GUKE-394191 format. One line per field, with one value per residue (C-alpha): residue in one letter; x, y, z. Coordinates in steps of 0.1 Angstrom, whole numbers, plus 5000, padded with zeros to 4 digits. Each point is the difference from the previous one (the first is absolute). Layout:
<recs>
type	(A, ...)
xx	(X, ...)
yy	(Y, ...)
zz	(Z, ...)
</recs>
This chain:
<recs>
type	(X, X, X, X, X, X, X, X, X, X, X, X, X, X, X, X, X, X, X, X, X, X, X, X, X, X, X, X, X, X, X, X, X, X, X, X, X, X, X, X, X, X, X, X, X, X, X, X, X, X, X, X, X, X, X, X, X, X, X, X, X, X, X, X, X, X, X, X, X, X, X, X, X, X, X, X, X, X, X, X, X, X, X, X, X, X, X, X, X, X, X, X, X, X, X, X, X, X, X, X, X, X, X, X, X, X, X, X, X, X, X, X, X, X, X, X, X, X, X, X, X, X, X, X, X, X, X, X, X, X, X, X, X, X, X, X, X, X, X, X, X, X, X, X, X, X, X, X, X, X, X, X, X, X, X, X, X, X, X, X, X, X, X, X, X, X, X, X, X, X, X, X, X, X, X, X, X, X, X, X, X, X, X, X, X, X, X, X, X, X, X, X, X, X, X, X, X, X, X, X, X, X, X, X, X, X, X, X, X, X, X, X, X, X, X, X, X, X, X, X, X, X, X, X, X, X, X, X, X, X, X, X, X, X, X, X, X, X, X, X, X, X, X, X, X, X, X, X, X, X, X, X, X, X, X, X, X, X, X, X, X, X, X, X, X, X, X, X, X, X, X, X, X, X, X, X, X, X, X, X, X, X, X, X, X, X, X, X, X, X, X, X, X, X, X, X, X, X, X, X, X, X, X, X, X, X, X, X, X, X, X, X, X, X, X, X, X, X, X, X, X, X, X, X, X, X, X, X, X, X, X, X, X, X, X, X, X, X, X, X, X, X, X, X, X, X, X, X, X, X, X, X, X, X, X, X, X, X, X, X, X, X, X, X, X, X, X, X, X, X, X, X, X, X, X, X, X, X, X, X, X, X, X, X, X, X, X, X, X, X, X, X, X, X, X, X, X, X, X, X, X, X, X, X, X, X, X, X, X, X, X, X, X, X, X, X, X)
xx	(7939, 4999, 4974, 4979, 5011, 4967, 4980, 5002, 4986, 4995, 5032, 4984, 4981, 5030, 5022, 4974, 4995, 5037, 5006, 4972, 5010, 5036, 5016, 5004, 4963, 4983, 4984, 4979, 4988, 4964, 4977, 4978, 5007, 4977, 5016, 4979, 5004, 4984, 4999, 5034, 5019, 5013, 4981, 5003, 5036, 5009, 4981, 5018, 5035, 4991, 4989, 5032, 5021, 4982, 5005, 5035, 5013, 5007, 4963, 4995, 4973, 5014, 5003, 4971, 4979, 4981, 5033, 4994, 5017, 5032, 5001, 5035, 4992, 4986, 5031, 5026, 5028, 4997, 5037, 5004, 5012, 4973, 4986, 5008, 4970, 4995, 5020, 4986, 5002, 4981, 4973, 4997, 4997, 4973, 4981, 5002, 4983, 4974, 4990, 4998, 4977, 5022, 5015, 4989, 4997, 4982, 4964, 4983, 4962, 4985, 4965, 4981, 4978, 4991, 5003, 5022, 4977, 4997, 5012, 5033, 5005, 4992, 5026, 5025, 4991, 5004, 5034, 5011, 5002, 5024, 5037, 5022, 5015, 5035, 5000, 4995, 4968, 4969, 4985, 4965, 4995, 4964, 5004, 4967, 4988, 4973, 4983, 4994, 4963, 4986, 5003, 5036, 5009, 4986, 5019, 5032, 4992, 5000, 5036, 5012, 4985, 5018, 5031, 5025, 5035, 5016, 4976, 4999, 4970, 5004, 4968, 4999, 4972, 4996, 4993, 4994, 4963, 4995, 5003, 4980, 5011, 5006, 5025, 5017, 5005, 5019, 5024, 5029, 4995, 5026, 4988, 5013, 4996, 4998, 5035, 5010, 5001, 5038, 5004, 4979, 5018, 5034, 4989, 4989, 5033, 5022, 4980, 4986, 5024, 4973, 5010, 4999, 4976, 4976, 5003, 4992, 4970, 4986, 5005, 4982, 4970, 4999, 5001, 5023, 4984, 5031, 4983, 4981, 5031, 5020, 4971, 4998, 5037, 5005, 4969, 4994, 4965, 4992, 5012, 4978, 4970, 5003, 5002, 4969, 4981, 5009, 4989, 4968, 4991, 5007, 4978, 4968, 4971, 4969, 4985, 5003, 5036, 5004, 4986, 5023, 5029, 4992, 5000, 5033, 5016, 4989, 5015, 5032, 5000, 4996, 5028, 5023, 4991, 5007, 5034, 5010, 4987, 5020, 5032, 4994, 4992, 5032, 5020, 4983, 5007, 5037, 5003, 4984, 5022, 5031, 4989, 4994, 5033, 4985, 5013, 4977, 4994, 5002, 4969, 4983, 5005, 4969, 5009, 5000, 4969, 4977, 5020, 4994, 4963, 4996, 5018, 4976, 4970, 5013, 5005, 4964, 4986, 5018, 4983, 4969, 5019, 5025, 4972, 4987, 5035, 5005, 4967, 5011, 5033, 4980, 4978, 5032, 5012, 4967, 5003, 5033, 4981, 4977, 5030, 5015, 4966, 4996, 5036, 4992, 4968, 5018, 5028, 5027, 5036, 4999, 5012, 4975, 5002, 4987, 5021, 4999, 4962, 5003, 4981, 4970, 4999, 5000, 4970, 4983, 5006, 4985, 4967, 4999, 4997, 5020, 4971, 4991, 5035, 5003, 4966, 5011, 5032, 4980, 4978, 5031, 5012, 4966, 5004, 5032, 4982, 4972, 5026, 5016, 4967, 4995, 4977, 5004, 5028, 4979, 4971, 5024, 5016, 4966, 4987, 5032, 5000, 4962, 5007, 5027, 4975, 4972, 5023, 5015, 4968, 4975, 4977, 4972, 5023, 5016, 4998, 4998, 5014)
yy	(4480, 4969, 4993, 4978, 5019, 5020, 4968, 4994, 4972, 4978, 4979, 4968, 5019, 5019, 4969, 4983, 5029, 5006, 4964, 4996, 5032, 4990, 4978, 4971, 5000, 5008, 4965, 5009, 5034, 4990, 5021, 5014, 5012, 5012, 5022, 5002, 5019, 5024, 5038, 5015, 4967, 5013, 4979, 5024, 5010, 4963, 4995, 5029, 4987, 4965, 5014, 5020, 4970, 4979, 5025, 5008, 4968, 4964, 4991, 4984, 4973, 4968, 4969, 4976, 5027, 5019, 5009, 5015, 4981, 5017, 5019, 5005, 4974, 4974, 5002, 5004, 4975, 4983, 4998, 5038, 5018, 5014, 5033, 5031, 5019, 5037, 5024, 5022, 5030, 4982, 4989, 5036, 5014, 4975, 5008, 5038, 4993, 4977, 5024, 5029, 4979, 5004, 4965, 4986, 4965, 5007, 5010, 5009, 4998, 5021, 5005, 5030, 5011, 4968, 4974, 4987, 5000, 4972, 5024, 5006, 4962, 4993, 5025, 4984, 4965, 5011, 5014, 4968, 4983, 5026, 4991, 5019, 5031, 4999, 4973, 4962, 5003, 5023, 5006, 5011, 5012, 5003, 5022, 4992, 4968, 4997, 5031, 4982, 4998, 4966, 5008, 5012, 4969, 4977, 5019, 4995, 4963, 4993, 5014, 4979, 4969, 5004, 5020, 5011, 4987, 5034, 5018, 4999, 5012, 5014, 5005, 5018, 4996, 5000, 4963, 4970, 4999, 5034, 4984, 4974, 4964, 4995, 5028, 4990, 4964, 5014, 5021, 4994, 5018, 5021, 5009, 5032, 5008, 5032, 5012, 5006, 5035, 4996, 4990, 5030, 5024, 4987, 5004, 5036, 5009, 4982, 5009, 5034, 5013, 5005, 5006, 4967, 5012, 5015, 4969, 4977, 5021, 5001, 4962, 4993, 5022, 4985, 4964, 4987, 5019, 5012, 5026, 5015, 5000, 5019, 5025, 5006, 5004, 5023, 5022, 5019, 5009, 4963, 4994, 5029, 4987, 4966, 5014, 5021, 4969, 4981, 5030, 5003, 4964, 5002, 5031, 4986, 4998, 5007, 4992, 5035, 5000, 4967, 5015, 5030, 4977, 4980, 5033, 5011, 4966, 5000, 5035, 4988, 4970, 5023, 5022, 4970, 4986, 5033, 5002, 4965, 5005, 5033, 4983, 4970, 5022, 5019, 4968, 4985, 5030, 5001, 4963, 5005, 5029, 4979, 4971, 5023, 5018, 5033, 5024, 5010, 5035, 4991, 5008, 4968, 4994, 4994, 4963, 4993, 5020, 4970, 4982, 5029, 5002, 4963, 5005, 5028, 4979, 4971, 5023, 5013, 4965, 4992, 5028, 4981, 4969, 5021, 5014, 4965, 4988, 5030, 4992, 4964, 5011, 5022, 4970, 4981, 5028, 4999, 4963, 5005, 5021, 4970, 4976, 5022, 5001, 4963, 4996, 5022, 4982, 4967, 5015, 4986, 5011, 5009, 5036, 5023, 5009, 5035, 5006, 5038, 4998, 4976, 5021, 5006, 4963, 4989, 5023, 4986, 4964, 5008, 5008, 4967, 4963, 4975, 4987, 5036, 5009, 4968, 5008, 5035, 4987, 4976, 5029, 5018, 4968, 4997, 5035, 4990, 4971, 5023, 5025, 4972, 4991, 5035, 5016, 5038, 5010, 5027, 4975, 4974, 5023, 5013, 4964, 4990, 5030, 4996, 4963, 5012, 5020, 4974, 4973, 5021, 5013, 4974, 5005, 5014, 5024, 5019, 5037, 5030, 5034)
zz	(4504, 4979, 4974, 5024, 5031, 5003, 5003, 5038, 5020, 4969, 4999, 4986, 4973, 4989, 4999, 4978, 4976, 4997, 4991, 4974, 4983, 4997, 4973, 5024, 5010, 4967, 4998, 5030, 4986, 4994, 4978, 5028, 5036, 5028, 5026, 5031, 5033, 5024, 4993, 5003, 4995, 4966, 4975, 4971, 5008, 5000, 4967, 4983, 5011, 4989, 4966, 4997, 5009, 4974, 4971, 5011, 4984, 5008, 4998, 4966, 4998, 5014, 4977, 5006, 5017, 4973, 4983, 4966, 4971, 4991, 5033, 5016, 5026, 4977, 4978, 5027, 5006, 5034, 5003, 4998, 5031, 5024, 4987, 5022, 5013, 4997, 5021, 5027, 4977, 4973, 5024, 5014, 4965, 4990, 5033, 4992, 4967, 5015, 5028, 4974, 4979, 4970, 4996, 4967, 5013, 5033, 5002, 5033, 5003, 5028, 5013, 4987, 5030, 5018, 4973, 4972, 4969, 4975, 4973, 5019, 5004, 4964, 4989, 5023, 4987, 4964, 5008, 5017, 4965, 4986, 4998, 5025, 4986, 5016, 5026, 4999, 5020, 5001, 5035, 5009, 5036, 5014, 5030, 5018, 4983, 5027, 4985, 4967, 4993, 4989, 4963, 5004, 5020, 4973, 4973, 5021, 5006, 4962, 4997, 5030, 4985, 4967, 5010, 4973, 5006, 5004, 5024, 5038, 5019, 5036, 5019, 5033, 5026, 5038, 5001, 4977, 5011, 4983, 4965, 4982, 5007, 4963, 4999, 5032, 4987, 4970, 5020, 5023, 5033, 5019, 5034, 5017, 5037, 5020, 5007, 5036, 5015, 5003, 4964, 4987, 5024, 4987, 4964, 5006, 5015, 4974, 4969, 5008, 5026, 5026, 5036, 5019, 5027, 4975, 4978, 5029, 5010, 4965, 4995, 5033, 4991, 4965, 5014, 4973, 4971, 4981, 4979, 5029, 5023, 4974, 4995, 5037, 5004, 4971, 5005, 5032, 4987, 4997, 5036, 5012, 4980, 5016, 5035, 4992, 4989, 5032, 5022, 4980, 5005, 5037, 5005, 4984, 5025, 4980, 4967, 4988, 5010, 4981, 4968, 5004, 5005, 4969, 4980, 5016, 4993, 4964, 4995, 5015, 4977, 4970, 5011, 5006, 4966, 4983, 5017, 4989, 4965, 4997, 5011, 4978, 4970, 5005, 5003, 4970, 4978, 5011, 4992, 4966, 4992, 5009, 4978, 4971, 5005, 5010, 5027, 5028, 4985, 4963, 4979, 4988, 4963, 4979, 4994, 5037, 5010, 4997, 5027, 5024, 4991, 5007, 5034, 5009, 4991, 5021, 5030, 4996, 4999, 5032, 5020, 5009, 5010, 5020, 5021, 5007, 5009, 5023, 5018, 5004, 5015, 5025, 5009, 5007, 5022, 5019, 5004, 5018, 5026, 5007, 5000, 5027, 5018, 5000, 5012, 5030, 5008, 4999, 5021, 4977, 5001, 4963, 4995, 4985, 4963, 5007, 5031, 4996, 5006, 5029, 5025, 4977, 4990, 5036, 5006, 4969, 5011, 5035, 4983, 4981, 5007, 4980, 4979, 4991, 4990, 4979, 4984, 4990, 4986, 4979, 4988, 4987, 4983, 4984, 4987, 4982, 4984, 4988, 4987, 4980, 4985, 4986, 5026, 5001, 5024, 5017, 5007, 5011, 5026, 5012, 5005, 5019, 5024, 5006, 5009, 5024, 5019, 4998, 5013, 5027, 5015, 4988, 4969, 5021, 5019, 4971, 5008, 4976, 5008)
</recs>
């Protein structure tokens, strides 16, 4: 698969980023980029590949656009032949270093817990003014820029207002509205969209060798979320947990049952997060070993032990966020149940997402009116918003499931027992 081949459904974005990271388009490589898109669209994956393409070569500062005096571009001869861009092999090698977190000219800033702290951004800003170590550009990726607190955002703004000529910032966020207007105005936006089910299914088959039928089913259940689709297709346990969640939601009749369901769902979220973290930790260690020239079973030399301690600390910091992300994925799964319910109530010809639960969803829809179904769906959307604002996942789930009962039976008709 080609370097950009894993980025599906984003042809316009890929074309733009390929061009500006190439020698021919270097004049359009601005100092700050904002990559937006819904969950599962591949924002961070795109950002990492863009960063790898920039540092791979052919991205020196353009003359007349913040080019440093004496830089290769500023002193180049316009009559020279066009510069060749990096090969696929060079791009792939740079990407390997970027994803491992070991590239000397690419720094990635991630949220610790639910926020990106001002300390983390000040460290990144300070690093932005250092000269690149081995490339012609230094790149700073902010994975979830929408999670910057106010102080962190203001620290970043200062760097964007007075950008060094050799540094490129790549911010990732769900939408432009999630960032301060002053930050948005200093970035160039690349908007991603949700890939189609067919595109995600094709990617799973081509990249991961997943059976076409399983890939199609996983892509449909994930509704275009690439990471979720891959997780479902490669983990029978994840598939089973999702089915259990749908069945649990459809069985709820009382408030006590709703509270029990919230506890069950939270446990499933923790199990799902633990499974993902374990897989990610294993992959991260393998990648780090490869970048350091260590075999899978080789003892870690003393001079490299700090790298592995930092990796372990990073994985530990991700635990809380991983649980929140798992709860959010579950809320999205629940919303597909109500999407199917509304579809049945409207008598549309749209096929059900959860077709394997068709009988249960039909019985569920028979007990609801369209306004009630829409109100319950809104309650679960509200739960996602609360989760993003840092409300405790357990309380968020309990409130959402209690709302399901209250809206289904009427606030004065909620039963216990």
